C-alpha positions in Angstrom: 123.2 77.4 96.5 120.1 79.5 96.5 117.8 79.7 93.4 116.2 83.0 92.5 112.6 82.2 91.8 112.2 85.6 90.1 114.7 84.8 87.4 112.1 85.0 84.7 110.0 87.8 86.1 112.5 90.5 86.7 111.6 94.1 85.8 113.7 94.2 82.7 111.8 91.4 81.0 108.5 93.0 82.1 109.6 96.3 80.6 110.6 94.6 77.4 107.3 92.7 77.1 105.3 95.9 77.8 107.3 97.8 75.3 106.9 95.1 72.6 103.1 95.2 73.3 103.1 98.9 72.9 105.1 98.8 69.7 102.8 96.2 68.2 99.8 98.3 69.2 101.5 101.4 67.7 102.1 99.5 64.4 98.4 98.6 64.2 97.3 102.1 65.1 99.6 103.7 62.4 98.3 101.2 59.9 94.7 102.2 60.7 95.7 105.8 60.3 97.2 105.1 56.9 94.2 103.1 55.8 91.9 106.0 56.8 93.9 108.8 55.1 91.0 109.7 52.8 88.2 109.0 55.3 86.1 112.1 56.0 86.2 113.3 59.6 88.7 110.6 60.6 91.1 111.7 63.4 94.5 110.1 63.6 95.2 108.0 66.7 98.5 107.7 68.7 99.7 105.2 71.2 100.7 106.7 74.6 103.1 104.5 76.6 106.7 105.8 77.1 105.9 108.7 79.5 103.9 106.3 81.7 106.7 103.8 81.6 109.2 106.5 82.7 107.0 107.4 85.6 106.6 103.8 86.6 110.3 103.1 86.5 111.2 106.2 88.4 108.5 105.9 91.1 110.3 103.2 93.1 113.7 104.9 93.0 112.4 108.4 93.8 110.6 107.1 96.9 113.5 105.0 98.0 111.6 101.8 97.9 113.6 98.6 97.9 111.9 95.4 96.7 113.6 92.6 98.7 110.5 90.4 98.8 107.9 89.6 96.1 105.2 91.3 98.2 107.0 94.6 98.4 105.7 97.5 96.4 108.1 99.0 93.9 108.9 99.8 90.3 108.1 96.3 89.0 104.6 96.5 90.4 104.2 99.9 88.9 105.4 98.6 85.5 102.9 95.7 85.7 100.0 98.2 86.0 100.8 100.4 83.0 99.2 99.6 79.6 99.7 101.3 76.3 96.7 103.6 75.5 95.3 104.8 72.1 94.4 108.5 72.1 93.1 110.7 69.4 95.7 113.1 67.9 94.2 116.6 68.6 97.4 118.4 67.7 97.4 117.8 64.0 96.0 120.2 61.5 92.6 119.2 60.2 92.1 119.2 56.5 88.9 120.6 54.9 87.2 117.2 55.0 87.8 117.0 58.8 90.6 114.4 58.4 93.9 115.1 60.1 96.0 112.2 58.9 99.3 113.3 57.3 100.6 110.4 55.2 104.2 111.6 55.4 104.1 111.8 59.2 102.5 108.3 59.4 105.2 106.8 57.2 107.9 108.3 59.3 106.2 107.0 62.5 105.9 103.6 60.9 109.6 103.4 60.0 110.6 104.7 63.5 108.3 102.2 65.2 109.8 99.3 63.1 113.3 100.3 64.3 112.2 100.4 67.9 110.4 97.0 67.6 113.5 95.4 66.0 115.7 96.7 68.8 113.3 95.4 71.5 113.2 92.0 69.9 117.0 91.9 69.8 117.2 93.0 73.5 114.7 90.3 74.5 116.6 87.7 72.6 119.8 88.7 74.3 118.1 88.6 77.7 116.9 85.1 77.2 120.2 84.0 75.7 122.0 85.3 78.8 119.5 83.4 81.0 120.1 80.3 79.0 123.8 80.7 79.5 123.4 81.0 83.2 121.0 78.1 83.4 123.4 75.9 81.5 126.2 76.7 83.8 128.1 79.2 81.7 
């Protein structure tokens, strides 16, 4: 019987961890936006992550790369490189005081992010539960 040494480092766990990190960062960023809703000249911030994740996940398959050895370059290596980034929201309408935070938008984004975070936690829990099932012999 051969043992897969990459059992706990597969791409799906890496993606879940990165997505959880991004969701946590997004929650903090939205909270900062809400806290600065009345701060003169404050510009709302956003977390950019999902588009980069999509690119990283598709890069290996589009190029036809197969990762049969841990040294091979592929999607998992691309996923390891991406990090969530905080950028200034330039698309929002600026109020007369120079602030562009819309409290209604922020509250919707906060609720949406909470749903995403909860789903990611559930998926991570299921993944580890399945691994435990396999380790314990089913």
